[in-house]
C-alpha positions as CSV (number, residue, x, y, z in Angstrom):
1,M,19.9,-13.2,12.3
2,S,21.7,-9.9,11.7
3,V,24.4,-8.8,9.3
4,A,26.9,-5.9,9.7
5,L,27.9,-3.9,6.6
6,D,30.8,-1.4,6.6
7,V,30.0,1.4,4.2
8,D,31.5,4.8,3.3
9,R,28.0,6.4,2.9
10,W,24.6,5.6,4.4
11,W,21.5,7.2,3.0
12,P,18.5,6.1,5.0
13,R,16.1,8.3,2.9
14,P,17.6,8.8,-0.6
15,G,16.9,12.2,-2.0
16,H,16.1,13.6,1.4
17,G,19.1,15.4,2.9
18,A,22.6,14.1,2.2
19,P,24.2,10.7,2.8
20,E,25.8,10.2,6.2
21,G,29.5,9.5,6.5
22,P,31.5,6.2,7.1
23,C,29.7,3.8,9.5
24,Q,28.6,0.3,10.1
25,I,25.0,-0.7,9.4
26,L,23.7,-3.4,11.5
27,C,20.9,-5.1,9.5
28,D,18.3,-6.6,11.7
29,S,14.6,-6.1,12.0
30,E,15.3,-2.4,11.8
31,P,18.7,-1.2,10.4
32,R,20.9,0.6,12.9
33,R,23.9,2.9,12.3
34,L,26.9,2.2,14.4
35,P,30.4,3.8,14.4
36,G,32.6,2.5,11.6
37,Q,35.7,3.4,9.6
38,G,34.3,2.7,6.1
39,G,37.0,2.3,3.4
40,T,34.9,-0.1,1.4
41,G,33.8,2.3,-1.4
42,L,30.1,1.3,-0.8
43,M,27.0,3.3,-0.3
44,A,24.1,1.7,1.6
45,L,20.4,2.5,0.9
46,P,17.0,1.0,1.7
47,A,16.5,-1.7,-0.9
48,P,13.8,-1.1,-3.5
49,V,10.8,-3.3,-4.1
50,N,9.3,-4.4,-7.5
51,G,5.7,-3.1,-7.4
52,H,4.2,-5.2,-10.2
53,D,5.5,-8.3,-12.0
54,H,4.6,-11.7,-13.5
55,G,7.7,-13.8,-12.7
56,Y,8.8,-14.8,-16.2
57,G,11.8,-17.1,-15.7
58,I,11.7,-17.6,-19.5
59,R,11.2,-14.0,-20.6
60,T,8.4,-13.1,-23.1
61,L,10.7,-12.3,-26.0
62,D,12.5,-15.6,-25.5
63,F,9.3,-17.6,-25.9
64,G,8.0,-15.7,-28.9
65,A,5.7,-13.2,-27.4
66,N,7.3,-10.3,-29.2
67,D,6.5,-6.7,-28.3
68,D,3.3,-5.5,-30.0
69,A,0.1,-3.7,-29.1
70,L,-1.2,-5.2,-25.9
71,E,-4.2,-7.1,-27.2
72,P,-2.5,-9.0,-30.0
73,W,0.6,-9.5,-27.8
74,I,-1.6,-11.4,-25.3
75,A,-2.0,-14.1,-27.8
76,G,1.7,-14.8,-27.7
77,L,1.5,-15.7,-24.0
78,R,0.0,-19.0,-25.2
79,L,3.6,-19.9,-26.2
80,R,4.9,-19.8,-22.7
81,P,6.7,-23.2,-22.2
82,R,5.4,-25.7,-19.7
83,T,8.1,-25.7,-17.1
84,D,8.5,-26.4,-13.3
85,P,6.7,-23.5,-11.6
86,Y,9.4,-23.5,-8.8
87,L,12.2,-23.2,-11.3
88,E,10.3,-20.5,-13.3
89,A,9.9,-18.4,-10.2
90,L,13.4,-19.2,-8.9
91,V,15.0,-17.8,-12.0
92,A,12.7,-14.7,-12.1
93,F,13.3,-13.9,-8.4
94,S,17.0,-14.4,-8.7
95,R,17.2,-11.7,-11.4
96,L,15.3,-9.3,-9.1
97,A,17.5,-10.0,-6.1
98,Q,20.7,-9.5,-8.2
99,S,19.3,-6.1,-9.2
100,G,18.9,-5.2,-5.5
101,C,15.2,-5.8,-5.0
102,A,14.2,-6.9,-1.5
103,G,10.8,-8.1,-2.6
104,T,8.3,-8.3,-5.5
105,V,4.6,-8.1,-6.1
106,H,4.1,-11.3,-8.2
107,C,0.9,-11.5,-10.3
108,H,0.9,-15.2,-10.9
109,N,0.1,-16.4,-14.4
110,S,-0.8,-20.0,-13.7
111,L,0.6,-22.6,-16.1
112,N,-2.2,-24.8,-14.9
113,A,-5.3,-23.1,-13.4
114,G,-6.5,-26.3,-11.8
115,Q,-3.3,-26.6,-9.8
116,L,-3.1,-23.0,-8.6
117,V,-2.9,-23.9,-4.9
118,D,0.1,-26.2,-5.5
119,E,1.8,-23.8,-7.9
120,A,1.5,-21.0,-5.4
121,G,3.3,-23.2,-2.9
122,E,6.2,-23.6,-5.3
123,V,6.3,-19.8,-6.0
124,V,6.5,-19.2,-2.2
125,R,9.2,-21.8,-1.9
126,A,11.2,-20.1,-4.6
127,A,11.0,-16.7,-3.0
128,R,12.1,-18.2,0.3
129,D,15.1,-19.9,-1.3
130,V,16.2,-16.8,-3.0
131,G,15.6,-14.8,0.1
132,I,13.2,-12.0,-1.0
133,R,9.8,-10.9,0.3
134,L,6.8,-11.8,-1.7
135,A,3.3,-10.4,-2.3
136,L,1.5,-13.1,-4.2
137,S,-1.4,-11.9,-6.3
138,C,-3.6,-14.9,-7.1
139,P,-5.3,-14.8,-10.5
140,L,-9.1,-14.5,-10.7
141,L,-11.1,-14.2,-13.9
142,D,-14.2,-15.6,-15.6
143,A,-14.6,-13.7,-18.9
144,S,-13.2,-14.2,-22.4
145,P,-9.5,-13.8,-22.7
146,M,-9.7,-13.3,-26.5
147,V,-11.2,-9.9,-26.9
148,Y,-13.1,-7.6,-24.6
149,G,-16.7,-8.6,-24.7
150,G,-16.1,-12.2,-25.7
151,T,-18.0,-14.1,-28.3
152,E,-20.6,-11.5,-28.9
153,A,-17.9,-8.8,-29.6
154,Y,-15.8,-10.7,-32.2
155,R,-18.9,-12.2,-33.9
156,R,-19.7,-8.6,-34.9
157,T,-16.4,-8.0,-36.7
158,L,-15.1,-11.4,-37.8
159,G,-16.4,-14.0,-40.2
160,A,-18.4,-17.0,-38.9
161,A,-15.6,-19.5,-39.5
162,D,-13.0,-17.4,-37.6
163,A,-15.5,-16.8,-34.8
164,D,-16.4,-20.5,-34.6
165,W,-12.7,-21.3,-34.4
166,L,-12.1,-18.8,-31.6
167,D,-15.1,-20.2,-29.7
168,G,-13.4,-23.6,-29.7
169,L,-10.4,-22.1,-27.8
170,L,-12.4,-20.5,-25.0
171,P,-11.4,-21.9,-21.5
172,R,-13.8,-23.0,-18.8
173,Y,-13.5,-21.2,-15.5
174,A,-14.1,-22.5,-12.1
175,P,-17.1,-21.0,-10.2
176,I,-16.3,-17.7,-8.6
177,Q,-16.5,-18.9,-5.0
178,E,-14.3,-21.8,-5.8
179,Q,-11.6,-19.5,-7.2
180,I,-11.8,-17.2,-4.1
181,A,-11.7,-20.3,-1.8
182,A,-8.4,-21.3,-3.5
183,V,-6.9,-17.9,-2.6
184,E,-8.1,-18.4,1.0
185,E,-6.4,-21.8,1.1
186,I,-3.2,-20.4,-0.3
187,A,-3.2,-17.7,2.4
188,R,-3.9,-20.3,5.1
189,R,-0.9,-22.3,4.0
190,H,1.6,-19.6,3.2
191,A,0.7,-16.1,4.6
192,G,3.3,-14.8,7.1
193,P,5.9,-12.1,7.7
194,M,7.6,-12.7,4.4
195,V,4.5,-13.5,2.3
196,D,1.3,-11.5,1.7
197,V,-1.4,-13.3,-0.3
198,Q,-3.6,-11.0,-2.3
199,L,-6.7,-11.3,-4.4
200,G,-5.8,-10.8,-8.1
201,P,-8.7,-10.2,-10.4
202,I,-6.8,-9.8,-13.7
203,G,-8.8,-6.7,-14.8
204,P,-12.4,-5.6,-15.1
205,Q,-12.4,-6.5,-18.8
206,W,-11.8,-10.1,-17.8
207,C,-14.1,-10.3,-14.8
208,S,-17.9,-10.4,-14.7
209,D,-19.8,-8.0,-12.5
210,A,-20.4,-11.0,-10.1
211,M,-16.7,-11.7,-9.9
212,L,-15.9,-8.0,-9.1
213,E,-18.5,-7.9,-6.4
214,A,-17.4,-11.2,-4.9
215,V,-13.8,-9.9,-4.8
216,A,-14.9,-6.7,-3.1
217,E,-16.8,-8.7,-0.5
218,A,-13.9,-11.1,0.1
219,S,-11.4,-8.3,0.5
220,E,-13.5,-6.6,3.1
221,R,-14.4,-9.8,5.0
222,Q,-10.8,-11.1,5.0
223,D,-9.1,-7.7,5.2
224,R,-7.1,-8.9,2.2
225,R,-5.4,-6.7,-0.4
226,I,-6.4,-6.7,-4.0
227,H,-4.0,-6.2,-6.9
228,M,-5.6,-5.6,-10.3
229,H,-4.7,-4.3,-13.8
230,L,-6.7,-1.2,-14.7
231,L,-7.1,0.9,-17.9
232,E,-3.9,-0.2,-19.5
233,S,-4.6,0.3,-23.2
234,P,-6.8,2.7,-25.3
235,R,-8.9,-0.3,-26.4
236,Q,-9.6,-1.2,-22.8
237,R,-10.7,2.4,-22.1
238,G,-13.1,2.4,-25.0
239,W,-14.7,-0.9,-24.2
240,L,-15.0,-0.3,-20.5
241,D,-16.6,3.1,-21.2
242,R,-19.2,1.3,-23.3
243,R,-19.8,-1.4,-20.6
244,F,-20.1,1.1,-17.7
245,A,-22.2,4.2,-18.4
246,N,-20.6,6.2,-15.6
247,G,-17.1,4.8,-16.1
248,V,-15.4,1.7,-14.6
249,V,-13.9,3.6,-11.7
250,A,-17.2,5.0,-10.6
251,H,-18.7,1.5,-10.9
252,L,-15.9,-0.1,-8.8
253,D,-16.6,2.6,-6.2
254,A,-20.3,1.8,-6.2
255,I,-19.7,-1.8,-5.4
256,G,-17.3,-1.1,-2.6
257,F,-14.2,-2.3,-4.6
258,L,-12.2,0.9,-3.9
259,S,-10.4,1.0,-0.6
260,P,-6.8,1.3,0.9
261,R,-6.6,-2.4,0.3
262,L,-6.5,-2.0,-3.5
263,T,-3.6,-1.4,-5.8
264,V,-4.2,-0.9,-9.5
265,A,-1.5,-1.5,-12.1
266,H,-0.7,0.6,-15.2
267,G,-3.6,3.2,-15.2
268,V,-2.2,4.8,-18.4
269,Q,-5.8,5.6,-19.5
270,L,-7.0,7.1,-16.2
271,T,-8.3,10.6,-16.1
272,A,-7.3,13.2,-13.5
273,A,-10.9,13.0,-12.0
274,E,-10.7,9.2,-11.7
275,A,-7.3,9.6,-10.0
276,V,-8.8,12.0,-7.5
277,L,-11.5,9.5,-6.6
278,L,-9.0,6.6,-6.4
279,A,-6.8,8.7,-4.1
280,E,-9.7,9.7,-1.9
281,R,-10.4,6.0,-1.4
282,G,-6.7,5.3,-0.5
283,V,-6.0,3.3,-3.7
284,R,-2.4,3.0,-4.8
285,L,-1.1,2.8,-8.4
286,A,1.8,0.6,-9.7
287,S,3.2,2.3,-12.8
288,N,5.0,0.2,-15.4
289,P,6.6,2.7,-17.8
290,S,8.7,0.2,-19.9
291,A,5.9,-2.3,-20.4
292,N,3.5,0.5,-21.4
293,L,6.0,1.8,-24.0
294,R,6.9,-1.7,-25.3
295,L,3.2,-2.7,-25.6
296,R,2.3,0.7,-27.1
297,S,-0.2,1.6,-24.3
298,G,1.2,5.0,-23.7
299,I,2.7,7.0,-20.8
300,L,1.1,7.5,-17.4
301,P,-0.3,11.1,-17.4
302,R,1.5,13.3,-15.0
303,D,-1.7,14.6,-13.5
304,V,-2.6,11.0,-12.6
305,A,0.7,10.2,-11.0
306,A,0.7,13.5,-9.1
307,R,-2.7,12.7,-7.5
308,M,-2.1,9.1,-6.4
309,A,0.4,7.2,-4.3
310,T,2.3,5.8,-7.2
311,G,4.9,3.0,-7.2
312,I,7.0,1.4,-9.9
313,G,6.8,-2.1,-11.4
314,L,8.9,-4.0,-14.0
315,D,5.9,-6.1,-15.3
316,G,8.3,-8.7,-16.7
317,T,9.1,-6.5,-19.6
318,G,11.6,-3.9,-18.2
319,F,13.8,-1.5,-20.1
320,D,16.5,-3.4,-22.0
321,D,14.6,-6.5,-21.0
322,A,17.0,-6.8,-18.1
323,Q,14.6,-6.7,-15.1
324,D,16.7,-3.9,-13.7
325,I,14.7,-1.9,-11.1
326,W,17.2,1.0,-11.3
327,A,16.6,1.4,-15.1
328,E,12.8,1.4,-14.4
329,M,13.2,4.0,-11.7
330,R,15.2,6.1,-14.2
331,L,12.6,5.9,-16.9
332,F,9.8,6.6,-14.5
333,G,11.6,9.7,-13.3
334,L,12.3,11.0,-16.7
335,L,8.8,10.4,-18.1
336,Q,7.2,12.1,-15.1
337,A,9.7,15.1,-14.9
338,G,7.6,17.4,-17.1
339,R,8.9,20.1,-19.4
340,G,9.3,23.0,-17.1
341,L,12.3,24.8,-15.7
342,E,11.8,22.7,-12.5
343,T,11.4,19.0,-12.4
344,E,8.0,17.7,-11.4
345,M,9.5,14.4,-10.3
346,P,12.4,15.1,-7.8
347,V,14.9,12.3,-7.0
348,A,13.3,11.9,-3.5
349,D,9.9,11.1,-5.1
350,V,11.4,8.4,-7.3
351,F,13.1,6.7,-4.4
352,D,10.0,7.1,-2.2
353,A,8.0,5.4,-5.0
354,A,10.4,2.4,-5.3
355,C,11.4,1.9,-1.7
356,G,8.3,3.2,0.1
357,I,5.1,3.0,-1.9
358,N,6.1,-0.3,-3.5
359,A,6.7,-1.7,0.0
360,D,3.2,-0.6,1.0
361,I,1.7,-2.2,-2.2
362,G,3.4,-5.5,-1.1
363,A,2.6,-5.2,2.6
364,M,6.4,-5.1,3.3
365,P,8.1,-3.0,6.0
366,R,9.5,0.2,4.8
367,G,13.3,0.6,5.1
368,A,13.9,-2.7,6.8
369,D,16.1,-4.2,4.0
370,I,19.4,-2.8,2.8
371,V,21.3,-2.7,-0.5
372,T,24.9,-1.6,-1.0
373,L,26.2,-0.1,-4.2
374,D,29.6,0.4,-5.7
375,W,29.9,4.2,-5.2
376,V,33.5,4.3,-6.4
377,A,32.5,2.9,-9.8
378,L,29.5,5.3,-10.0
379,S,31.6,8.4,-9.2
380,A,35.0,7.4,-10.6
381,E,35.1,10.2,-13.2
382,A,33.3,12.8,-11.2
383,L,35.2,16.1,-10.4
384,W,32.9,16.6,-7.4
385,P,32.1,13.0,-6.3
386,D,29.8,14.0,-3.5
387,D,27.8,16.4,-5.6
388,A,24.2,15.5,-6.4
389,P,24.4,11.8,-5.4
390,G,20.8,11.1,-6.0
391,E,20.9,12.5,-9.6
392,R,24.0,10.3,-10.2
393,L,22.3,7.2,-8.9
394,L,19.3,7.7,-11.1
395,A,21.3,8.5,-14.2
396,R,23.8,5.7,-13.9
397,M,22.7,3.1,-11.5
398,S,22.2,-0.5,-12.8
399,A,22.2,-4.0,-11.4
400,R,25.9,-4.4,-12.1
401,H,26.6,-1.8,-9.3
402,V,24.8,-3.8,-6.6
403,R,27.1,-5.5,-4.1
404,D,25.1,-6.6,-1.1
405,L,21.4,-7.2,-0.4
406,V,20.2,-8.0,3.1
407,V,16.5,-8.9,3.6
408,A,15.0,-9.5,7.0
409,G,18.5,-9.8,8.4
410,R,19.5,-12.5,5.9
411,P,22.4,-11.9,3.4
412,V,20.8,-12.5,0.0
413,L,23.7,-11.1,-2.0
414,R,27.4,-10.9,-1.0
415,D,29.7,-9.0,-3.4
416,G,27.1,-9.3,-6.1
417,A,26.6,-13.1,-5.8
418,L,23.5,-14.9,-4.5
419,T,24.2,-16.8,-1.3
420,G,21.3,-19.2,-1.3
421,I,21.0,-20.7,-4.8
422,D,23.0,-21.4,-7.9
423,A,21.2,-19.1,-10.4
424,E,23.1,-20.2,-13.4
425,S,22.3,-23.9,-12.9
426,A,18.7,-23.0,-12.2
427,L,18.5,-21.1,-15.5
428,A,20.2,-23.9,-17.4
429,E,17.7,-26.4,-16.1
430,L,14.8,-24.1,-16.9
431,L,16.0,-23.6,-20.4
432,A,16.3,-27.4,-20.9
433,Q,12.7,-27.8,-19.8
434,A,11.5,-25.1,-22.1
435,R,13.4,-26.6,-25.1
436,A,12.0,-30.0,-24.4
437,D,8.5,-28.4,-24.9
438,L,9.5,-27.1,-28.4
439,P,7.6,-29.7,-30.4
440,R,4.3,-28.7,-28.8
441,L,5.2,-25.0,-29.1
442,E,6.1,-25.3,-32.8
443,A,2.7,-26.9,-33.5
444,L,1.0,-24.1,-31.6
445,R,2.7,-21.2,-33.3
446,P,0.4,-21.0,-36.3
447,D,-2.6,-20.9,-34.1
448,V,-1.0,-18.1,-32.0
449,R,-0.3,-16.1,-35.2
450,R,-3.9,-16.6,-36.3
451,I,-5.3,-15.5,-32.9
452,A,-3.1,-12.4,-33.0
453,A,-4.1,-11.5,-36.6
454,L,-7.8,-12.0,-35.8
455,T,-7.5,-9.9,-32.6
456,R,-5.8,-7.1,-34.6
457,A,-8.5,-7.3,-37.3
458,H,-11.3,-7.2,-34.6
459,Y,-10.0,-4.0,-33.1
460,A,-9.1,-2.4,-36.4
461,R,-12.8,-2.8,-37.5
462,G,-14.0,-1.1,-34.3
């Protein structure tokens, strides 16, 4: 399948050089420029990829997980409604496609851990129906989700009654090899040109040493990528420094965890020295600037981003809560620009992060997919419309300017509308399912508030 797009401007490497003049873009396995007259008012670019996300069809604010410091905020995820995993992913992926994303790295938060293999199939089906590429990071964990260090940690800071109550909420995890076998089965069923299945240890604070070592071994044996949260909040940094005498990054290196197969997300608390080691091992970083601000985790240090191949992810909590990759690119560029007379984050580097490094994180081909933008609307008031096009894109671009999206030769968007699914009907059905779960959620809300309060008290007491 191939699609021909008539455009006024074609910019195969945004920020590098200048856009080319009117032409026709033949979107196949590799886009080709053909002679054309233009006259459409469109600019064509390689489509960006979302480098880290969780696929919330019902977004976190809508199910009561309101922005907070990361650790008490996690308690609110218990209020996530029980909905059809296919519909949940379909709605989330449709938002991304409408913003111009050709693919996403989806860190799956299972609604039922015992049904992960089946849920993964539904997520893959949703990506296929929307038409985007998918890197599926399959969740792996075996340590307490309440506070770092589990029962022993909160028993030092909380009263016995509160500690006993928290103990009663602790989940039971499947054996490590059983969890890894589930990832292998998901890959056997679904891995292919449009789907990359990855090992997804949630983070070292939620994984035992045995789990981390097993993941490292499985990654090497299967040549499978790993996608893992790392050093997101100050409290994670403090606890992991106490757990690992030489630091968590050095420990991961010692067990063979660090390799070009690994991507770490967030990294807000990384040091420059740790970034150097990660870069030497070929590890990539997925930065999530909006999520890190909304959850009060901080800003990725410039000396970390400068040392690592760094992509950009929405993390389900993007700027304006809109899941708009362009707004996230804008924020990333502004936060990393520095304070000097010359920017430390040129336009080209922002686009390279979103369109290139993100593609590498998701095992997706660079530059194979095309998005068109309404350049007339973006430059309608400009006295010099062709001046600094990259700066204009980053300053003004949003999902409402996206007109076409072609992924693997398939038209996913035409004139801003999805071609394969009815997104409005899918959202209406998903909301109906979520609201049907309200009685259970209402009964659960007092417990969630109590967990959040106890979590806050635990960390406040050190």
